[in-house]
All heavy atoms as TSV, in Angstrom:
chain	resi	resn	atom	element	x	y	z
A	1	MET	N	N	6.717	16.099	9.420
A	1	MET	CA	C	7.675	15.729	8.394
A	1	MET	C	C	7.130	14.542	7.591
A	1	MET	O	O	6.728	13.532	8.143
A	1	MET	CB	C	9.003	15.367	9.052
A	1	MET	CG	C	10.084	15.024	8.083
A	1	MET	SD	S	11.649	14.917	8.954
A	1	MET	CE	C	12.213	13.392	8.335
A	2	ALA	N	N	7.128	14.681	6.307
A	2	ALA	CA	C	6.607	13.630	5.429
A	2	ALA	C	C	7.606	12.477	5.336
A	2	ALA	O	O	8.811	12.679	5.382
A	2	ALA	CB	C	6.336	14.194	4.049
A	3	LEU	N	N	7.085	11.302	5.196
A	3	LEU	CA	C	7.937	10.137	5.013
A	3	LEU	C	C	8.564	10.190	3.620
A	3	LEU	O	O	7.945	10.692	2.680
A	3	LEU	CB	C	7.109	8.860	5.136
A	3	LEU	CG	C	6.538	8.542	6.510
A	3	LEU	CD1	C	5.620	7.323	6.426
A	3	LEU	CD2	C	7.643	8.278	7.502
A	4	PRO	N	N	9.780	9.647	3.474
A	4	PRO	CA	C	10.421	9.657	2.147
A	4	PRO	C	C	9.904	8.551	1.228
A	4	PRO	O	O	10.493	8.280	0.194
A	4	PRO	CB	C	11.894	9.454	2.482
A	4	PRO	CG	C	11.880	8.654	3.740
A	4	PRO	CD	C	10.668	9.145	4.508
A	5	ILE	N	N	8.812	7.911	1.623
A	5	ILE	CA	C	8.263	6.827	0.810
A	5	ILE	C	C	6.865	7.209	0.333
A	5	ILE	O	O	5.967	7.410	1.142
A	5	ILE	CB	C	8.188	5.511	1.603
A	5	ILE	CG1	C	9.586	5.096	2.062
A	5	ILE	CG2	C	7.549	4.415	0.760
A	5	ILE	CD1	C	9.600	3.925	2.996
A	6	ARG	N	N	6.711	7.352	-0.990
A	6	ARG	CA	C	5.390	7.576	-1.581
A	6	ARG	C	C	4.848	6.222	-2.010
A	6	ARG	O	O	5.595	5.264	-2.125
A	6	ARG	CB	C	5.490	8.456	-2.833
A	6	ARG	CG	C	5.722	9.887	-2.620
A	6	ARG	CD	C	5.599	10.724	-3.904
A	6	ARG	NE	N	6.289	10.177	-5.078
A	6	ARG	CZ	C	5.693	9.615	-6.140
A	6	ARG	NH1	N	4.390	9.493	-6.206
A	6	ARG	NH2	N	6.396	9.157	-7.160
A	7	ASN	N	N	3.547	6.189	-2.283
A	7	ASN	CA	C	2.985	4.943	-2.777
A	7	ASN	C	C	1.864	5.233	-3.763
A	7	ASN	O	O	1.337	6.343	-3.826
A	7	ASN	CB	C	2.500	4.065	-1.621
A	7	ASN	CG	C	1.299	4.649	-0.918
A	7	ASN	OD1	O	0.182	4.597	-1.439
A	7	ASN	ND2	N	1.498	5.228	0.261
A	8	THR	N	N	1.545	4.213	-4.520
A	8	THR	CA	C	0.492	4.315	-5.529
A	8	THR	C	C	-0.652	3.354	-5.206
A	8	THR	O	O	-1.358	2.897	-6.102
A	8	THR	CB	C	1.071	4.005	-6.930
A	8	THR	OG1	O	1.643	2.690	-6.907
A	8	THR	CG2	C	2.118	5.024	-7.342
A	9	ILE	N	N	-0.832	3.073	-3.932
A	9	ILE	CA	C	-1.852	2.106	-3.519
A	9	ILE	C	C	-3.241	2.541	-3.959
A	9	ILE	O	O	-4.002	1.736	-4.501
A	9	ILE	CB	C	-1.806	1.878	-1.994
A	9	ILE	CG1	C	-0.493	1.209	-1.603
A	9	ILE	CG2	C	-2.999	1.032	-1.547
A	9	ILE	CD1	C	-0.269	1.107	-0.104
A	10	ARG	N	N	-3.581	3.789	-3.732
A	10	ARG	CA	C	-4.930	4.255	-4.081
A	10	ARG	C	C	-5.218	4.023	-5.565
A	10	ARG	O	O	-6.271	3.526	-5.942
A	10	ARG	CB	C	-5.087	5.734	-3.715
A	10	ARG	CG	C	-6.504	6.244	-3.923
A	10	ARG	CD	C	-6.708	7.609	-3.311
A	10	ARG	NE	N	-6.731	7.451	-1.857
A	10	ARG	CZ	C	-6.207	8.307	-0.986
A	10	ARG	NH1	N	-5.628	9.408	-1.407
A	10	ARG	NH2	N	-6.269	8.085	0.301
A	11	ARG	N	N	-4.267	4.380	-6.422
A	11	ARG	CA	C	-4.452	4.191	-7.864
A	11	ARG	C	C	-4.585	2.709	-8.210
A	11	ARG	O	O	-5.434	2.314	-9.011
A	11	ARG	CB	C	-3.291	4.801	-8.652
A	11	ARG	CG	C	-3.428	4.592	-10.166
A	11	ARG	CD	C	-2.374	5.315	-10.962
A	11	ARG	NE	N	-1.015	4.966	-10.614
A	11	ARG	CZ	C	-0.360	3.922	-11.125
A	11	ARG	NH1	N	-0.937	3.124	-11.989
A	11	ARG	NH2	N	0.879	3.680	-10.760
A	12	HIS	N	N	-3.769	1.877	-7.582
A	12	HIS	CA	C	-3.841	0.445	-7.867
A	12	HIS	C	C	-5.138	-0.168	-7.335
A	12	HIS	O	O	-5.680	-1.075	-7.963
A	12	HIS	CB	C	-2.611	-0.278	-7.315
A	12	HIS	CG	C	-1.425	-0.125	-8.198
A	12	HIS	ND1	N	-0.554	0.931	-8.088
A	12	HIS	CD2	C	-0.994	-0.861	-9.235
A	12	HIS	CE1	C	0.374	0.821	-9.024
A	12	HIS	NE2	N	0.132	-0.265	-9.732
A	13	ARG	N	N	-5.635	0.331	-6.223
A	13	ARG	CA	C	-6.933	-0.158	-5.738
A	13	ARG	C	C	-8.021	0.182	-6.754
A	13	ARG	O	O	-8.880	-0.638	-7.066
A	13	ARG	CB	C	-7.292	0.459	-4.381
A	13	ARG	CG	C	-6.563	-0.143	-3.220
A	13	ARG	CD	C	-7.135	0.225	-1.865
A	13	ARG	NE	N	-7.290	1.646	-1.624
A	13	ARG	CZ	C	-8.451	2.317	-1.657
A	13	ARG	NH1	N	-9.582	1.702	-1.940
A	13	ARG	NH2	N	-8.488	3.608	-1.403
A	14	PHE	N	N	-7.976	1.398	-7.282
A	14	PHE	CA	C	-8.959	1.816	-8.277
A	14	PHE	C	C	-8.853	0.939	-9.524
A	14	PHE	O	O	-9.855	0.456	-10.046
A	14	PHE	CB	C	-8.757	3.290	-8.633
A	14	PHE	CG	C	-9.742	3.790	-9.653
A	14	PHE	CD1	C	-11.027	4.157	-9.285
A	14	PHE	CD2	C	-9.394	3.880	-10.990
A	14	PHE	CE1	C	-11.945	4.605	-10.226
A	14	PHE	CE2	C	-10.291	4.319	-11.945
A	14	PHE	CZ	C	-11.577	4.686	-11.558
A	15	ASP	N	N	-7.609	0.722	-9.970
A	15	ASP	CA	C	-7.386	-0.091	-11.168
A	15	ASP	C	C	-7.793	-1.552	-10.965
A	15	ASP	O	O	-8.059	-2.258	-11.932
A	15	ASP	CB	C	-5.920	-0.036	-11.604
A	15	ASP	CG	C	-5.513	1.347	-12.124
A	15	ASP	OD1	O	-6.406	2.174	-12.382
A	15	ASP	OD2	O	-4.294	1.580	-12.245
A	16	ALA	N	N	-7.839	-1.986	-9.714
A	16	ALA	CA	C	-8.212	-3.372	-9.396
A	16	ALA	C	C	-9.719	-3.455	-9.117
A	16	ALA	O	O	-10.154	-4.123	-8.180
A	16	ALA	CB	C	-7.411	-3.862	-8.198
A	17	GLY	N	N	-10.499	-2.773	-9.911
A	17	GLY	CA	C	-11.947	-2.842	-9.760
A	17	GLY	C	C	-12.468	-2.081	-8.565
A	17	GLY	O	O	-13.446	-2.479	-7.948
A	18	GLU	N	N	-11.777	-0.981	-8.247
A	18	GLU	CA	C	-12.152	-0.142	-7.100
A	18	GLU	C	C	-12.170	-0.950	-5.802
A	18	GLU	O	O	-13.101	-0.881	-4.999
A	18	GLU	CB	C	-13.478	0.574	-7.353
A	18	GLU	CG	C	-13.375	1.504	-8.555
A	18	GLU	CD	C	-14.609	2.374	-8.768
A	18	GLU	OE1	O	-15.348	2.629	-7.802
A	18	GLU	OE2	O	-14.800	2.807	-9.911
A	19	MET	N	N	-11.107	-1.719	-5.603
A	19	MET	CA	C	-10.924	-2.497	-4.378
A	19	MET	C	C	-11.003	-1.567	-3.171
A	19	MET	O	O	-10.426	-0.487	-3.183
A	19	MET	CB	C	-9.550	-3.185	-4.403
A	19	MET	CG	C	-9.189	-3.920	-3.130
A	19	MET	SD	S	-7.462	-4.464	-3.126
A	19	MET	CE	C	-7.550	-5.851	-4.236
A	20	THR	N	N	-11.703	-1.990	-2.142
A	20	THR	CA	C	-11.808	-1.159	-0.941
A	20	THR	C	C	-10.552	-1.302	-0.096
A	20	THR	O	O	-9.794	-2.275	-0.227
A	20	THR	CB	C	-13.023	-1.564	-0.082
A	20	THR	OG1	O	-12.815	-2.906	0.395
A	20	THR	CG2	C	-14.323	-1.450	-0.863
A	21	GLN	N	N	-10.363	-0.335	0.786
A	21	GLN	CA	C	-9.254	-0.426	1.724
A	21	GLN	C	C	-9.421	-1.658	2.603
A	21	GLN	O	O	-8.453	-2.343	2.921
A	21	GLN	CB	C	-9.178	0.840	2.578
A	21	GLN	CG	C	-8.762	2.060	1.793
A	21	GLN	CD	C	-8.937	3.346	2.566
A	21	GLN	OE1	O	-9.846	3.483	3.380
A	21	GLN	NE2	N	-8.074	4.313	2.297
A	22	LYS	N	N	-10.654	-1.941	2.977
A	22	LYS	CA	C	-10.931	-3.113	3.812
A	22	LYS	C	C	-10.553	-4.393	3.087
A	22	LYS	O	O	-9.937	-5.290	3.674
A	22	LYS	CB	C	-12.404	-3.138	4.209
A	22	LYS	CG	C	-12.751	-4.290	5.113
A	22	LYS	CD	C	-14.213	-4.265	5.524
A	22	LYS	CE	C	-14.452	-5.390	6.508
A	22	LYS	NZ	N	-15.679	-6.064	6.370
A	23	ALA	N	N	-10.900	-4.505	1.813
A	23	ALA	CA	C	-10.569	-5.710	1.044
A	23	ALA	C	C	-9.053	-5.889	0.932
A	23	ALA	O	O	-8.544	-7.010	1.072
A	23	ALA	CB	C	-11.199	-5.651	-0.337
A	24	LEU	N	N	-8.337	-4.806	0.693
A	24	LEU	CA	C	-6.879	-4.893	0.624
A	24	LEU	C	C	-6.309	-5.294	1.973
A	24	LEU	O	O	-5.433	-6.158	2.055
A	24	LEU	CB	C	-6.270	-3.570	0.149
A	24	LEU	CG	C	-4.740	-3.526	0.114
A	24	LEU	CD1	C	-4.176	-4.621	-0.790
A	24	LEU	CD2	C	-4.265	-2.149	-0.323
A	25	ALA	N	N	-6.820	-4.676	3.029
A	25	ALA	CA	C	-6.346	-4.997	4.381
A	25	ALA	C	C	-6.528	-6.483	4.679
A	25	ALA	O	O	-5.614	-7.134	5.199
A	25	ALA	CB	C	-7.088	-4.144	5.407
A	26	GLU	N	N	-7.693	-7.019	4.340
A	26	GLU	CA	C	-7.952	-8.438	4.578
A	26	GLU	C	C	-7.022	-9.316	3.743
A	26	GLU	O	O	-6.536	-10.341	4.212
A	26	GLU	CB	C	-9.414	-8.762	4.286
A	26	GLU	CG	C	-10.355	-8.178	5.319
A	26	GLU	CD	C	-11.831	-8.321	4.964
A	26	GLU	OE1	O	-12.150	-8.785	3.845
A	26	GLU	OE2	O	-12.663	-7.950	5.807
A	27	ALA	N	N	-6.745	-8.893	2.529
A	27	ALA	CA	C	-5.881	-9.671	1.640
A	27	ALA	C	C	-4.442	-9.749	2.149
A	27	ALA	O	O	-3.749	-10.738	1.907
A	27	ALA	CB	C	-5.903	-9.083	0.227
A	28	VAL	N	N	-4.000	-8.703	2.842
A	28	VAL	CA	C	-2.602	-8.671	3.303
A	28	VAL	C	C	-2.459	-8.880	4.806
A	28	VAL	O	O	-1.353	-8.871	5.329
A	28	VAL	CB	C	-1.878	-7.377	2.850
A	28	VAL	CG1	C	-1.857	-7.277	1.335
A	28	VAL	CG2	C	-2.491	-6.137	3.475
A	29	GLY	N	N	-3.583	-9.035	5.509
A	29	GLY	CA	C	-3.523	-9.384	6.928
A	29	GLY	C	C	-3.293	-8.242	7.890
A	29	GLY	O	O	-2.636	-8.426	8.919
A	30	VAL	N	N	-3.813	-7.059	7.568
A	30	VAL	CA	C	-3.712	-5.914	8.479
A	30	VAL	C	C	-5.097	-5.277	8.629
A	30	VAL	O	O	-6.058	-5.713	8.014
A	30	VAL	CB	C	-2.695	-4.851	7.980
A	30	VAL	CG1	C	-1.286	-5.436	7.916
A	30	VAL	CG2	C	-3.100	-4.272	6.637
A	31	THR	N	N	-5.178	-4.220	9.423
A	31	THR	CA	C	-6.448	-3.519	9.580
A	31	THR	C	C	-6.622	-2.481	8.480
A	31	THR	O	O	-5.646	-2.054	7.851
A	31	THR	CB	C	-6.528	-2.793	10.935
A	31	THR	OG1	O	-5.532	-1.750	10.956
A	31	THR	CG2	C	-6.298	-3.750	12.102
A	32	ARG	N	N	-7.864	-2.077	8.274
A	32	ARG	CA	C	-8.148	-1.020	7.299
A	32	ARG	C	C	-7.417	0.260	7.690
A	32	ARG	O	O	-6.912	0.989	6.839
A	32	ARG	CB	C	-9.659	-0.770	7.214
A	32	ARG	CG	C	-10.038	0.237	6.131
A	32	ARG	CD	C	-11.507	0.629	6.204
A	32	ARG	NE	N	-11.824	1.339	7.427
A	32	ARG	CZ	C	-11.568	2.640	7.636
A	32	ARG	NH1	N	-10.984	3.365	6.708
A	32	ARG	NH2	N	-11.892	3.206	8.770
A	33	GLN	N	N	-7.333	0.536	8.994
A	33	GLN	CA	C	-6.656	1.741	9.469
A	33	GLN	C	C	-5.182	1.745	9.073
A	33	GLN	O	O	-4.618	2.803	8.784
A	33	GLN	CB	C	-6.805	1.878	10.997
A	33	GLN	CG	C	-8.211	2.197	11.432
A	33	GLN	CD	C	-9.133	0.964	11.559
A	33	GLN	OE1	O	-8.757	-0.164	11.246
A	33	GLN	NE2	N	-10.358	1.201	11.995
A	34	THR	N	N	-4.571	0.570	9.043
A	34	THR	CA	C	-3.173	0.484	8.611
A	34	THR	C	C	-3.050	0.874	7.146
A	34	THR	O	O	-2.149	1.633	6.771
A	34	THR	CB	C	-2.615	-0.933	8.849
A	34	THR	OG1	O	-2.667	-1.215	10.250
A	34	THR	CG2	C	-1.184	-1.058	8.343
A	35	ILE	N	N	-3.961	0.381	6.317
A	35	ILE	CA	C	-3.937	0.733	4.895
A	35	ILE	C	C	-4.152	2.233	4.723
A	35	ILE	O	O	-3.456	2.879	3.929
A	35	ILE	CB	C	-4.990	-0.077	4.096
A	35	ILE	CG1	C	-4.684	-1.581	4.164
A	35	ILE	CG2	C	-5.065	0.417	2.650
A	35	ILE	CD1	C	-3.341	-2.005	3.602
A	36	VAL	N	N	-5.086	2.811	5.486
A	36	VAL	CA	C	-5.333	4.260	5.418
A	36	VAL	C	C	-4.051	5.018	5.751
A	36	VAL	O	O	-3.659	5.949	5.035
A	36	VAL	CB	C	-6.472	4.677	6.381
A	36	VAL	CG1	C	-6.567	6.186	6.504
A	36	VAL	CG2	C	-7.797	4.098	5.922
A	37	ALA	N	N	-3.383	4.627	6.820
A	37	ALA	CA	C	-2.162	5.320	7.247
A	37	ALA	C	C	-1.057	5.197	6.204
A	37	ALA	O	O	-0.335	6.164	5.923
A	37	ALA	CB	C	-1.690	4.774	8.591
A	38	ILE	N	N	-0.922	4.022	5.603
A	38	ILE	CA	C	0.105	3.833	4.565
A	38	ILE	C	C	-0.222	4.673	3.338
A	38	ILE	O	O	0.641	5.366	2.804
A	38	ILE	CB	C	0.248	2.342	4.199
A	38	ILE	CG1	C	0.794	1.553	5.391
A	38	ILE	CG2	C	1.159	2.172	2.987
A	38	ILE	CD1	C	0.715	0.038	5.213
A	39	GLU	N	N	-1.478	4.629	2.889
A	39	GLU	CA	C	-1.884	5.418	1.712
A	39	GLU	C	C	-1.619	6.901	1.914
A	39	GLU	O	O	-1.242	7.602	0.983
A	39	GLU	CB	C	-3.377	5.228	1.419
A	39	GLU	CG	C	-3.703	4.016	0.617
A	39	GLU	CD	C	-5.146	3.999	0.128
A	39	GLU	OE1	O	-5.849	5.023	0.210
A	39	GLU	OE2	O	-5.564	2.940	-0.352
A	40	ASN	N	N	-1.852	7.376	3.130
A	40	ASN	CA	C	-1.680	8.798	3.425
A	40	ASN	C	C	-0.261	9.156	3.851
A	40	ASN	O	O	-0.019	10.268	4.317
A	40	ASN	CB	C	-2.675	9.227	4.505
A	40	ASN	CG	C	-4.096	9.184	3.998
A	40	ASN	OD1	O	-4.371	9.520	2.844
A	40	ASN	ND2	N	-5.019	8.758	4.842
A	41	ALA	N	N	0.670	8.219	3.691
A	41	ALA	CA	C	2.085	8.427	4.031
A	41	ALA	C	C	2.281	8.848	5.483
A	41	ALA	O	O	3.186	9.604	5.815
A	41	ALA	CB	C	2.736	9.423	3.079
A	42	LYS	N	N	1.435	8.316	6.361
A	42	LYS	CA	C	1.576	8.574	7.794
A	42	LYS	C	C	2.321	7.437	8.464
A	42	LYS	O	O	2.718	7.534	9.616
A	42	LYS	CB	C	0.199	8.715	8.463
A	42	LYS	CG	C	-0.678	9.793	7.882
A	42	LYS	CD	C	-0.178	11.153	8.247
A	42	LYS	CE	C	-1.164	12.208	7.776
A	42	LYS	NZ	N	-0.539	13.489	7.586
A	43	TYR	N	N	2.467	6.328	7.739
A	43	TYR	CA	C	3.085	5.132	8.289
A	43	TYR	C	C	3.811	4.408	7.166
A	43	TYR	O	O	3.254	4.228	6.084
A	43	TYR	CB	C	1.993	4.231	8.890
A	43	TYR	CG	C	2.453	2.867	9.329
A	43	TYR	CD1	C	3.193	2.705	10.492
A	43	TYR	CD2	C	2.134	1.735	8.588
A	43	TYR	CE1	C	3.611	1.458	10.897
A	43	TYR	CE2	C	2.544	0.470	8.987
A	43	TYR	CZ	C	3.282	0.340	10.145
A	43	TYR	OH	O	3.699	-0.900	10.541
A	44	ALA	N	N	5.059	4.020	7.428
A	44	ALA	CA	C	5.820	3.239	6.452
A	44	ALA	C	C	5.650	1.763	6.798
A	44	ALA	O	O	5.889	1.362	7.937
A	44	ALA	CB	C	7.295	3.622	6.491
A	45	PRO	N	N	5.216	0.959	5.850
A	45	PRO	CA	C	5.015	-0.461	6.138
A	45	PRO	C	C	6.340	-1.182	6.336
A	45	PRO	O	O	7.387	-0.719	5.875
A	45	PRO	CB	C	4.319	-0.977	4.877
A	45	PRO	CG	C	4.837	-0.089	3.794
A	45	PRO	CD	C	4.976	1.271	4.437
A	46	THR	N	N	6.269	-2.320	7.011
A	46	THR	CA	C	7.452	-3.170	7.096
A	46	THR	C	C	7.767	-3.659	5.686
A	46	THR	O	O	6.910	-3.608	4.793
A	46	THR	CB	C	7.197	-4.401	7.998
A	46	THR	OG1	O	6.166	-5.197	7.405
A	46	THR	CG2	C	6.820	-3.986	9.405
A	47	LEU	N	N	8.955	-4.141	5.500
A	47	LEU	CA	C	9.329	-4.668	4.195
A	47	LEU	C	C	8.423	-5.839	3.815
A	47	LEU	O	O	7.962	-5.931	2.675
A	47	LEU	CB	C	10.795	-5.102	4.209
A	47	LEU	CG	C	11.386	-5.544	2.889
A	47	LEU	CD1	C	11.221	-4.463	1.822
A	47	LEU	CD2	C	12.850	-5.893	3.071
A	48	GLU	N	N	8.133	-6.704	4.773
A	48	GLU	CA	C	7.247	-7.841	4.491
A	48	GLU	C	C	5.868	-7.368	4.052
A	48	GLU	O	O	5.319	-7.872	3.065
A	48	GLU	CB	C	7.117	-8.730	5.727
A	48	GLU	CG	C	6.186	-9.909	5.493
A	48	GLU	CD	C	5.934	-10.737	6.738
A	48	GLU	OE1	O	6.485	-10.446	7.812
A	48	GLU	OE2	O	5.149	-11.689	6.614
A	49	LEU	N	N	5.303	-6.395	4.759
A	49	LEU	CA	C	3.980	-5.890	4.396
A	49	LEU	C	C	4.020	-5.212	3.029
A	49	LEU	O	O	3.096	-5.363	2.225
A	49	LEU	CB	C	3.445	-4.930	5.464
A	49	LEU	CG	C	2.080	-4.309	5.185
A	49	LEU	CD1	C	1.024	-5.365	4.888
A	49	LEU	CD2	C	1.665	-3.424	6.354
A	50	ALA	N	N	5.069	-4.473	2.742
A	50	ALA	CA	C	5.194	-3.832	1.432
A	50	ALA	C	C	5.177	-4.882	0.320
A	50	ALA	O	O	4.496	-4.715	-0.695
A	50	ALA	CB	C	6.481	-3.006	1.370
A	51	PHE	N	N	5.886	-5.995	0.528
A	51	PHE	CA	C	5.879	-7.072	-0.468
A	51	PHE	C	C	4.497	-7.706	-0.580
A	51	PHE	O	O	4.050	-8.042	-1.684
A	51	PHE	CB	C	6.921	-8.139	-0.133
A	51	PHE	CG	C	8.294	-7.826	-0.657
A	51	PHE	CD1	C	9.310	-7.432	0.202
A	51	PHE	CD2	C	8.580	-7.923	-2.017
A	51	PHE	CE1	C	10.579	-7.147	-0.278
A	51	PHE	CE2	C	9.851	-7.638	-2.509
A	51	PHE	CZ	C	10.848	-7.244	-1.635
A	52	ARG	N	N	3.798	-7.870	0.549
A	52	ARG	CA	C	2.453	-8.462	0.499
A	52	ARG	C	C	1.487	-7.552	-0.253
A	52	ARG	O	O	0.639	-8.032	-1.014
A	52	ARG	CB	C	1.935	-8.742	1.913
A	52	ARG	CG	C	2.538	-10.008	2.509
A	52	ARG	CD	C	1.850	-10.402	3.780
A	52	ARG	NE	N	2.483	-9.679	4.879
A	52	ARG	CZ	C	1.917	-9.383	6.035
A	52	ARG	NH1	N	0.674	-9.724	6.291
A	52	ARG	NH2	N	2.578	-8.747	6.957
A	53	ILE	N	N	1.610	-6.235	-0.049
A	53	ILE	CA	C	0.743	-5.291	-0.761
A	53	ILE	C	C	1.029	-5.362	-2.261
A	53	ILE	O	O	0.115	-5.428	-3.078
A	53	ILE	CB	C	0.915	-3.865	-0.212
A	53	ILE	CG1	C	0.339	-3.784	1.213
A	53	ILE	CG2	C	0.249	-2.837	-1.127
A	53	ILE	CD1	C	0.670	-2.499	1.962
A	54	ALA	N	N	2.297	-5.349	-2.630
A	54	ALA	CA	C	2.653	-5.438	-4.050
A	54	ALA	C	C	2.125	-6.742	-4.651
A	54	ALA	O	O	1.578	-6.749	-5.754
A	54	ALA	CB	C	4.167	-5.339	-4.217
A	55	ALA	N	N	2.245	-7.836	-3.921
A	55	ALA	CA	C	1.767	-9.129	-4.409
A	55	ALA	C	C	0.252	-9.131	-4.576
A	55	ALA	O	O	-0.275	-9.765	-5.498
A	55	ALA	CB	C	2.203	-10.246	-3.457
A	56	ALA	N	N	-0.459	-8.418	-3.709
A	56	ALA	CA	C	-1.917	-8.354	-3.808
A	56	ALA	C	C	-2.354	-7.737	-5.133
A	56	ALA	O	O	-3.421	-8.058	-5.652
A	56	ALA	CB	C	-2.495	-7.556	-2.634
A	57	PHE	N	N	-1.517	-6.853	-5.666
A	57	PHE	CA	C	-1.812	-6.226	-6.962
A	57	PHE	C	C	-1.072	-6.913	-8.108
A	57	PHE	O	O	-1.179	-6.491	-9.260
A	57	PHE	CB	C	-1.442	-4.739	-6.932
A	57	PHE	CG	C	-2.259	-3.939	-5.963
A	57	PHE	CD1	C	-1.665	-3.321	-4.875
A	57	PHE	CD2	C	-3.628	-3.795	-6.134
A	57	PHE	CE1	C	-2.415	-2.577	-3.986
A	57	PHE	CE2	C	-4.392	-3.054	-5.253
A	57	PHE	CZ	C	-3.784	-2.439	-4.169
A	58	ASP	N	N	-0.278	-7.925	-7.785
A	58	ASP	CA	C	0.541	-8.629	-8.779
A	58	ASP	C	C	1.448	-7.651	-9.526
A	58	ASP	O	O	1.564	-7.691	-10.755
A	58	ASP	CB	C	-0.341	-9.417	-9.751
A	58	ASP	CG	C	0.452	-10.452	-10.543
A	58	ASP	OD1	O	1.477	-10.934	-10.019
A	58	ASP	OD2	O	0.071	-10.753	-11.678
A	59	LYS	N	N	2.083	-6.767	-8.750
A	59	LYS	CA	C	2.977	-5.740	-9.290
A	59	LYS	C	C	4.314	-5.812	-8.564
A	59	LYS	O	O	4.391	-6.261	-7.423
A	59	LYS	CB	C	2.401	-4.338	-9.084
A	59	LYS	CG	C	1.056	-4.104	-9.732
A	59	LYS	CD	C	1.176	-4.038	-11.229
A	59	LYS	CE	C	-0.166	-3.772	-11.871
A	59	LYS	NZ	N	-0.127	-3.824	-13.301
A	60	PRO	N	N	5.382	-5.343	-9.190
A	60	PRO	CA	C	6.671	-5.284	-8.494
A	60	PRO	C	C	6.628	-4.225	-7.391
A	60	PRO	O	O	5.904	-3.226	-7.491
A	60	PRO	CB	C	7.672	-4.910	-9.586
A	60	PRO	CG	C	6.864	-4.355	-10.702
A	60	PRO	CD	C	5.474	-4.894	-10.575
A	61	LEU	N	N	7.392	-4.450	-6.355
A	61	LEU	CA	C	7.428	-3.552	-5.196
A	61	LEU	C	C	7.637	-2.095	-5.596
A	61	LEU	O	O	6.950	-1.197	-5.118
A	61	LEU	CB	C	8.530	-4.014	-4.237
A	61	LEU	CG	C	8.649	-3.266	-2.925
A	61	LEU	CD1	C	7.449	-3.556	-2.037
A	61	LEU	CD2	C	9.932	-3.668	-2.226
A	62	GLU	N	N	8.573	-1.867	-6.523
A	62	GLU	CA	C	8.921	-0.492	-6.889
A	62	GLU	C	C	7.829	0.209	-7.700
A	62	GLU	O	O	7.884	1.424	-7.893
A	62	GLU	CB	C	10.264	-0.426	-7.626
A	62	GLU	CG	C	10.311	-1.197	-8.919
A	62	GLU	CD	C	10.687	-2.677	-8.754
A	62	GLU	OE1	O	10.740	-3.193	-7.622
A	62	GLU	OE2	O	10.925	-3.314	-9.802
A	63	GLU	N	N	6.824	-0.537	-8.135
A	63	GLU	CA	C	5.698	0.093	-8.809
A	63	GLU	C	C	4.663	0.600	-7.795
A	63	GLU	O	O	3.883	1.493	-8.077
A	63	GLU	CB	C	5.043	-0.885	-9.774
A	63	GLU	CG	C	4.063	-0.215	-10.715
A	63	GLU	CD	C	3.584	-1.131	-11.824
A	63	GLU	OE1	O	4.407	-1.892	-12.377
A	63	GLU	OE2	O	2.381	-1.084	-12.127
A	64	ILE	N	N	4.690	0.030	-6.585
A	64	ILE	CA	C	3.759	0.423	-5.526
A	64	ILE	C	C	4.387	1.448	-4.588
A	64	ILE	O	O	3.735	2.405	-4.195
A	64	ILE	CB	C	3.318	-0.813	-4.714
A	64	ILE	CG1	C	2.767	-1.908	-5.616
A	64	ILE	CG2	C	2.297	-0.409	-3.646
A	64	ILE	CD1	C	1.509	-1.552	-6.367
A	65	PHE	N	N	5.648	1.243	-4.252
A	65	PHE	CA	C	6.335	2.128	-3.307
A	65	PHE	C	C	7.510	2.815	-3.982
A	65	PHE	O	O	8.299	2.182	-4.668
A	65	PHE	CB	C	6.819	1.334	-2.093
A	65	PHE	CG	C	5.690	0.781	-1.275
A	65	PHE	CD1	C	5.228	-0.504	-1.488
A	65	PHE	CD2	C	5.045	1.570	-0.331
A	65	PHE	CE1	C	4.168	-1.017	-0.758
A	65	PHE	CE2	C	3.982	1.078	0.409
A	65	PHE	CZ	C	3.548	-0.214	0.191
A	66	ILE	N	N	7.626	4.126	-3.761
A	66	ILE	CA	C	8.676	4.940	-4.366
A	66	ILE	C	C	9.429	5.637	-3.248
A	66	ILE	O	O	8.842	6.379	-2.468
A	66	ILE	CB	C	8.083	5.991	-5.339
A	66	ILE	CG1	C	7.282	5.304	-6.448
A	66	ILE	CG2	C	9.187	6.855	-5.944
A	66	ILE	CD1	C	5.811	5.218	-6.166
A	67	TYR	N	N	10.731	5.387	-3.175
A	67	TYR	CA	C	11.577	5.997	-2.138
A	67	TYR	C	C	12.133	7.304	-2.665
A	67	TYR	O	O	12.767	7.344	-3.715
A	67	TYR	CB	C	12.714	5.049	-1.748
A	67	TYR	CG	C	13.651	5.620	-0.732
A	67	TYR	CD1	C	13.211	5.892	0.563
A	67	TYR	CD2	C	14.975	5.876	-1.034
A	67	TYR	CE1	C	14.067	6.414	1.519
A	67	TYR	CE2	C	15.840	6.395	-0.083
A	67	TYR	CZ	C	15.383	6.665	1.190
A	67	TYR	OH	O	16.229	7.186	2.117
A	68	GLU	N	N	11.888	8.390	-1.933
A	68	GLU	CA	C	12.380	9.719	-2.304
A	68	GLU	C	C	13.064	10.364	-1.117
A	68	GLU	O	O	12.418	11.053	-0.329
A	68	GLU	CB	C	11.205	10.602	-2.768
A	68	GLU	CG	C	10.540	10.078	-4.017
A	68	GLU	CD	C	9.333	10.912	-4.439
A	68	GLU	OE1	O	8.675	11.503	-3.567
A	68	GLU	OE2	O	9.069	10.953	-5.646
A	69	PRO	N	N	14.362	10.107	-0.976
A	69	PRO	CA	C	15.081	10.664	0.197
A	69	PRO	C	C	15.152	12.177	0.190
A	69	PRO	O	O	15.018	12.801	-0.828
A	69	PRO	CB	C	16.477	10.050	0.060
A	69	PRO	CG	C	16.615	9.609	-1.339
A	69	PRO	CD	C	15.241	9.383	-1.872
């Protein structure tokens, strides 16, 4: 069953100079595997982590994460 939360992390990483998953993970304090799981909608981040990811791209939360019940 797919999570009801989509994200645009991959696109934002590309737009941020092709930022690697590892670089994003280091910027927000998680492992690269966590970023992979979030990008692939296998794992929903905590609210705090979602805000940290959005802040890493200097974007509002709703531009990175989209809730689709």
